[in-house]
N, C-alpha and C positions, 0 to 999 in steps of 0.2 A: 601705604598709598590708598586715597581715596576710591580710586576708580577700581584697583583691585579689590579693596574691601567690598565695594559694590557688586563686582563679578562674582565673589566667593558668596554674598548673601541671595543673588540671583541664584547661582547654580543650587544653594540647599533649598531655596523656597519654590524655584521654578519647576514644572513637568518635566515628562522626560523629552519633549520637544525642544524645550530652552536647554535641558542638560547637554542635548547631541550637539546642538548650533553651539553652545559655549565652548566643548570641547574642541569642535574643529577651528573654531576662530582661535582658540588658545594656541593650539598645534601650529597654525599658521602664523600667528604673531612670533613666537619663539623662533621657527624656521628662519622667517625672513628677518628677525634681528640679526640673528647669529650671520646669516649670508651677507647682510651688511657689513658687518665688522670684517668678515672675513673677506670682503672685497676690498675693504678700505686699508687692512694689513697685508692685502696681496696673497692671501691663503687660500688653499683649497676649500672650496664651499659646497660641495655637492655630499659632505657626509650624512646628511638625512636622507638622501636617494639611498645610499648602501644601507641605513638603519630602517628606514620605514617603508620605500617603494617596494612592490610586489615583483620579483624578477621571474619571468617564463623558464628561463633555463634552470631545467633541474638542480645540477650540481651547484649554483648559488642557492636555489629554495632550500635545498636541506641544510645548508649552513642558516638560512634566515627564516625558518618556518612561520615565526610570530608577524611576518609582515602580511599573512594572509588576512589577519585582522585591523595589523597598523595603517595599510595602504588607505583605507576606507575612510580614515581621519587625516589624509595627508593631503596637502594642496599647495602649490606653489605660486601659482599664479592668481591674482585677485578677481579677475572676471570669472574664473573658473569656481572660485569658491562663492564669490557673492551670486551667480547663477544656481548653481547648486543649492543653497540654503534657502533663497527665495522659493526655488520649485518646494523644496523640502516641507518648509513651513506652511506653505498652502495646502499641500497634499497631507502633510502628517496631521493638521488639525480636521481636516475631513475624514481621516481614517479613525483619529480619535473620536470623534462624535458618534460613528455607525459601527467601528470594529471595538474601539476600546483602547485607552491609552498602555495598558499593561503589555499589547503586542508590537507597540512599536519598535522597542530597543532590538525583540527578539527578530522581526522581520528587516531591520535594518543591516544586523549582523548576519543574518543567514543569506539575505539577497547580496551582501557584500562578498561573502564567501561563494556563493553559487556564482557570481560574475567572475571572481578570481580564478575558480576553478576552471570554468569554460575558456577563460581567456588562455591559461595555462596550456590547456588542452589542445585548442587550435593551434596556438604555435609550437607544440611540438608534434602534432598530427601531419598540419598542410605545408608541403614543399615549398609554398609561395613566402612562407614565414622564415627559411632557414637562414636568409642573409641577415635577419635581424634579432634572431633567437637570443645570441648570447649578451647582446645589449639591452634588450626590450625590459621596460619597467612599467608597472600600471601603478597610478597613484590616483586619489580622489573619492568622493563619496557617491559618484555617480550610478554605480550598480546598486548600491544599497538604496540611494532614492528611487530608482526606477522600480526596485520591489515594492516601495509603498504607493508610487504612483499606479502600478499597473494592479495592484491587490484592490486597492478601492476602486479603480477603474472597472474592474471586473466584478466587484462586490454589488456596487450602485452604478451600473453603467448608464442609466439614463439621468443623472443627477446633472445640473448645469453648473456651468462655472461664466461668469460674465466676464470675457476676454476684452480688454481695451481694443477699441476700432472694428471689432468683430462682432461682440454682443453675445449673448448665452449660447455655450457649445457644451454638448454632451459629453460626458468623461469617457465613454468608449470612443469616441472619434478622435480625442486628445491623445489617447493610449495609442490608437492605430497610428496614427502621424507620426508619435515619437517611434514606433517599432521600425516602420516604412523609411523614416529618415537614418535609422542606423544602419538597416539593411542595406541601404542603398549606399551609405556612406565607408563602407567596409573597403571596398578598392580603392577609396579617394585619399586616405590618409587616415593617422590615428586608428589603425583597425583594430588594435589591442584595446582601445577605450569602447569603441562600438561594439565589440563582442561582449567586451564585460557588461555593460548595458542590457544585452541580450540576456545574459546570465541572469543578473537581478530580476529582470522582467520576468523570467520564466520561473523563477521562486514565486513572486508576486502572483503571478496567473494561477500556478498550481495551489497555492494556500489559499487563496479566495474562493477559488471553484470548489475546492474541497470544503471549505467554510459553509459555502451556499449550500452546499448538500447535506449539510449536518455533520460533517466530520472534521474537527478541530485537529490538525496536524500538528498544532503547538500545546495539545492537552495537558501532556507531559508535566509542562511548567507552570501550569495554572497553580498550583500551591508554592512557587517560588515567589519569594519577596525580594526585591532589589532595594538597597538602602545605600545611596551615596553620601550621605550626610556624617557619616559615624569618622570619629578621627583615627580610631586604632586600625578600622578595617575599610576599605572602600566598597566591598561588595559583600553581602551578607545575606545567607540563604536561610529561610525559615522553613520548616515543614509541620504542618498542621499535625498535632496526634491524633490518632483514631477515636471517634468518640461512639457513646454507646447507643442502645436504642431509643431511650427516653430522650437524650440530648438531639439524635437525628430527627424524631418525630417533633419535637421542638422547633427546632431550626426551619424542619420542612413546613410547619404550619405558619411561622411567621415569613417565610418566603411567599407563601400562596396569600397570606394577607397583604403584602406588600404589592404582588403582582395583581390582585382584585382592586387595589386602588388606583395602580397605572392604568389598567385597563378601562376604569371608569372615568379617569381624565381624558383618556384617549376620546371615549364615548360622547365626552360633555364638550372637549375642546379640540379635537384632532390628534393627530401623532406628533405635528411640528410644536404643539405647546408642551411636549416633554423635554426636560433638562438632559444632558450628555449623560449623566449619572443614570437617569431611569431608563434612557435607551440602552445604555450599556446593561443594567440589570435585565430588562425584559429579553435582549438579546440571549445572556447567558443561560436564562429560564428557558428560552425556546430551544436553545442548541443542546439540552442537558437531555439524556437517552434513558 
């Protein structure tokens, strides 16, 4: 099919933001197509809830440990996925420009895990959730997206977004409004979802705050390269071999030369004239100890 071919091509050639969006949409499409046929055939249609959604009840969670990852790619409601992916697209592109594309997937995954863990802890600790514990399930990318939103809002809090009917608003105010809405909404319904949002936001804040202080919490993953386009293996990890003194000094001299070129460009045309690659290179150089 032409559409399927175009999606595969887009997945292979697109950046990590595009890939994450395609995965979410693909899961949503498969789930809803299967649910439609299950409905027409008068069959049970909640099989994906049991397989992909994250249970808060520990005996269920032990039998489905993979759901701490799958739940963050799983949506059943079209408004839910549309809103999530629009927010992700806007904020992930800002994140890509100022922090770098390589950190988007890791923050998405870790933010989702933080959100899932906080949701599980709250439902097992606080008595108010006892009546709902056995049946409660979490799903959706919101916690992962909150990690991206809060991370970039913490990293460049005065960056302005032009909002329709409102005008330019600084990211720090958008982040505060998001968090305030979730805290207020916990007693009003969908408590698990709002708690997961707070968990994802917590990771984003911790990560960006440390990054601003020169401490990259994900530095251990800097030498990992994720490759999603190979047929035999969807995930490829590469490790850089150790280099000798000559190679090290040559690379250092080349990096310094590139840094000088970028600094000259800033002096002549300003920081805004830099490409996203140049900004990422300059940031990586400044964060090296």
